[in-house]
Structures are given as C-alpha cells and as structure tokens.
C-alpha positions in Angstrom: 163.3 104.6 4.0 166.9 103.7 4.5 169.5 106.2 5.7 173.2 105.9 5.1 175.3 107.0 8.0 178.2 109.3 6.9 181.6 107.9 7.4 182.8 110.1 10.2 179.8 109.3 12.3 179.6 105.5 11.5 181.6 104.7 14.7 178.9 106.3 16.8 175.6 105.5 15.0 174.1 102.0 14.8 171.0 102.9 12.7 168.4 105.5 12.1 164.7 104.9 12.5 161.6 106.9 11.7 158.0 106.7 12.7 154.9 108.8 12.0 151.1 109.1 12.4 148.7 111.1 10.3 145.5 110.3 12.2 144.6 113.3 14.4 142.6 111.1 16.7 145.1 108.3 17.1 146.4 107.5 20.6 150.0 106.2 20.1 151.8 104.0 22.6 155.3 102.9 21.8 156.7 100.2 24.1 160.5 100.5 24.8 162.5 97.6 26.1 166.2 97.2 27.0 168.3 96.8 23.9 171.8 98.0 24.9 171.7 101.1 22.8 171.2 104.8 23.8 169.9 107.3 21.2 168.8 110.7 20.1 165.1 111.4 19.4 163.6 114.4 17.7 159.9 114.7 17.2 157.2 117.0 15.8 153.8 116.4 17.2 150.4 117.9 17.7 150.5 117.0 21.4 153.4 116.4 23.7 155.2 113.1 24.1 155.2 111.6 27.6 157.3 108.8 29.1 155.3 106.3 31.2 155.5 105.4 34.0 156.0 108.7 35.8 154.2 110.8 33.1 157.3 112.7 32.3 156.9 115.3 29.5 159.7 114.8 26.9 161.7 117.5 25.2 161.3 117.7 21.4 165.0 116.9 21.2 166.6 114.6 23.7 169.2 111.9 24.3 168.1 108.8 26.1 170.4 106.4 28.0 170.3 102.7 28.6 166.8 101.3 29.1 166.6 98.8 32.0 162.9 98.9 32.9 160.3 98.7 30.3 158.7 102.1 29.5 156.1 103.5 27.0 156.2 106.7 25.0 152.7 108.1 24.6 151.2 110.9 22.5 148.0 111.7 20.6 147.4 112.8 17.1 149.7 113.6 14.3 153.4 113.2 14.8 156.7 112.4 13.1 159.9 111.4 14.8 163.5 110.4 14.0 165.5 108.2 16.3 169.3 108.0 15.8 170.3 104.8 17.6 173.8 105.2 19.0 176.4 102.6 19.8 176.5 101.9 23.6 179.5 104.2 24.3 178.4 107.1 22.2 176.5 109.1 24.8 179.6 109.8 26.7 181.3 111.3 23.7 178.3 113.5 23.0 177.7 114.9 26.5 180.9 114.0 28.4 178.9 112.9 31.4 178.7 109.7 33.3 176.4 107.6 31.2 175.1 105.7 34.2 173.1 108.8 35.3 171.2 108.4 32.0 170.0 104.9 32.7 166.2 104.8 32.4 166.2 108.5 31.8 166.9 111.1 29.2 168.8 114.4 28.8 167.1 117.4 27.3 169.5 118.5 24.6 167.9 121.9 24.5 169.6 122.6 27.9 173.1 122.2 26.4 174.8 125.6 26.5 178.4 125.0 25.3 177.1 124.2 21.8 174.4 126.3 20.0 171.8 123.6 20.1 169.0 126.1 19.8 170.2 127.0 16.3 170.1 123.3 15.3 166.6 123.0 16.9 165.3 125.9 14.8 166.5 124.2 11.7 164.9 120.9 12.8 161.5 122.6 13.3 161.6 123.9 9.8 163.1 120.9 8.1 160.9 119.8 5.2 162.1 116.2 4.8 163.3 113.4 6.9 166.6 113.5 5.1 167.0 117.1 6.1 166.2 116.2 9.7 168.8 113.4 9.8 171.4 115.8 8.3 170.8 118.4 10.9 171.0 115.9 13.8 174.2 114.6 12.3 175.7 118.1 12.2 174.7 118.6 15.8 176.4 115.3 16.8 179.6 116.5 15.1 179.5 119.7 17.1 179.0 117.9 20.4 181.7 115.4 19.7 184.2 118.1 18.7 183.3 120.2 21.8 183.8 117.5 24.3 186.9 115.8 22.9 186.6 112.7 24.9 189.5 110.2 24.2 188.2 107.0 22.8 188.8 103.7 24.7 189.5 101.1 22.0 189.6 98.2 24.4 186.1 98.9 25.6 184.8 99.5 22.1 186.3 96.1 21.0 184.7 94.3 23.9 181.3 95.9 23.2 181.6 94.8 19.5 182.4 91.3 20.5 179.5 91.0 23.0 177.1 92.3 20.3 178.5 90.0 17.6 178.2 86.9 19.9 174.6 88.0 20.9 175.6 88.2 24.6 176.7 84.6 24.7 180.3 85.2 25.8 182.3 84.8 29.0 183.2 88.3 30.2 186.3 86.8 31.9 187.5 85.6 28.5 187.3 89.1 27.0 189.0 90.7 30.0 191.8 88.1 29.8 192.4 88.6 26.1 192.6 92.4 26.7 195.1 91.7 29.5 193.3 94.2 31.8 192.7 93.6 35.5 189.1 92.5 36.1 188.2 95.6 38.3 189.8 98.0 35.9 188.0 96.4 32.9 184.6 96.6 34.7 185.2 100.2 35.9 186.2 101.4 32.4 183.2 99.6 30.9 180.7 101.2 33.3 182.4 104.6 32.6 181.8 104.1 28.9 178.4 102.4 28.8 176.7 102.9 32.1 176.3 99.2 32.6 178.6 96.4 33.8 179.8 94.0 31.1 177.6 91.3 32.5 174.6 93.6 32.5 175.2 94.6 28.9 175.7 91.0 27.7 172.5 90.0 29.4 170.6 92.7 27.7 172.0 91.9 24.3 171.1 88.2 24.8 167.5 89.3 25.8 167.2 91.5 22.8 168.2 88.7 20.5 165.3 86.7 21.9 162.9 89.6 21.3 164.1 89.8 17.7 163.5 86.1 17.2 160.0 86.4 18.6 159.2 89.4 16.4 160.5 87.5 13.4 158.1 84.6 14.1 160.8 82.3 12.7 160.6 79.7 15.5 158.6 76.6 16.4 158.3 76.8 20.2 159.2 79.3 22.9 161.6 76.7 24.2 163.4 76.9 20.9 163.7 80.7 21.3 165.1 80.4 24.8 167.7 77.8 23.9 168.5 79.5 20.6 169.2 82.7 22.5 171.6 81.0 24.9 169.4 80.6 28.0 170.1 77.4 29.9 166.4 76.4 30.2 162.9 77.8 29.7 162.5 79.1 33.3 165.8 81.1 32.9 164.5 82.5 29.7 161.1 83.4 31.1 162.6 85.0 34.2 165.1 87.2 32.2 162.3 88.1 29.7 160.0 89.2 32.4 162.7 91.2 34.1 163.0 93.5 31.0 159.4 93.5 29.7 157.2 92.9 32.8 155.6 90.0 30.9 156.2 86.4 29.9 157.3 85.6 26.4 153.9 84.1 25.6 152.1 87.2 26.9 154.5 89.4 24.9 153.5 87.5 21.7 149.8 87.8 22.4 150.2 91.6 23.0 152.3 92.1 19.8 149.8 90.2 17.7 147.0 92.3 19.0 148.6 95.6 18.1 
C-alpha cells in the first residue's frame, strides 16, 4: 500500500511504511540499521515490542532518533505497525529537544504534556484502517510542529538534501564553502538539527546505499558494491559495513537470504 504525504507535511516526511503479522505463534525480529532517518512508530500487538539489546519495552507510540548501533525490535504473535520515516532534521521540529539525545534511543510520545497526545492515542487504538492510522499520526505531527514553532534552518536542510542526493559521496568542506558558513558554525548547526556531524551523516547515507544495493541483488561482486557505493577499497567497505551492522557484507547477505 502506498501512502501519499499531504503537502504541508512533505518537508518533514520521507516515506510511510507498514508491517504486520497474523500468526499468533510467530516470533518476529526486525533488524534496524543506521539509515540517517528518525521516525515515528505506532503499533498494535498481542505482546509488547522490545528493543534489543537492553530489552527495553517500547511504548505503543514513540519517536526514535538516529540509529548508530544495530538493534532489533522483537515481539511475538499478531501485530500491525505504521512507521512514518522523517527527514533527518524533523525530530527537532516535533519535540524541540536536542536530537543528539535521541541517538540510539527513542522518546515515548505518550509522555508529551503540552499537546493532547492521549487524545490522538485513543483515536489510534480504535482506528479501523491503516489510512485512518496515518491520518491520525499526521494530525498529531501538525499539533507538535505548531506547538513548538522551531524556526527552520534552510542552510542545513539544503546540505542534508545534497548529501542524500549524492549518496554521501560529497566533500563536506565543499558544502560548507558554498554556504559561506564558518566550518565550526556549520558543524554546530548541523549537529543541532540532526544529532550527527555532517561527516557522520554522510558516512551513514553512503553505508545505507550499499545496503540498498545488496538488498536489490543487482550486482556481480561485493567489490562492485563497495566501489559503487564510493568506498575506496573492499577493506574500507567491509570495515564501515561491520561498524553499522556488526557483520561483514557477505554474512549480511547470508543472513538476509535465510530469512
């Protein structure tokens, strides 16, 4: 199912994804790797969702930050979930907090008090269709954005867009020079918006492109994937891949094929 993001939210939402399981005995494990995007997740499930490692019980409605270390979401039985993948800067506009504190963590949106999140949550629990669920989450996002009134930083948003478009294969100094911003100011503003330095973000986008290539199976050799993703050599590619997944590219392929 494809969801069309409404115009006023298109600057904040990258895409909307759904997943579900109807087997009451199924053990579900969803691997999550660094991709450069935070997001909002709402789920209905027979059993709770847990974040591994650390066995952290997750709220039914939460906003997650940048993922740096590979994690797994685990549950058992019947569930449905909607994930609204946000652009890298969007979490600040929704919560008006330092996005860096959300790195490798999540924020329970049911704890928000300055917006009636509980009202939206009640609507979500009784929503009959995924379209209704997405509409309710969209309305909640509008409330949060309006309540926080965070001024947008066009320079940082432009630099994020360029890094994504060039798949992380860009010199950060070139972007900073084109924007005519001192290097330290640019990095400070970027971290304030995204929670990562520009170099960290570009590295993650480059890594994610290699993951997408592996998942597409549209390649001849792993060396082709590494070079095509902009890594200088196979060892550099393997090292970066292992940093974000905990496994080599070849082991990742074997694991994905076995699932």
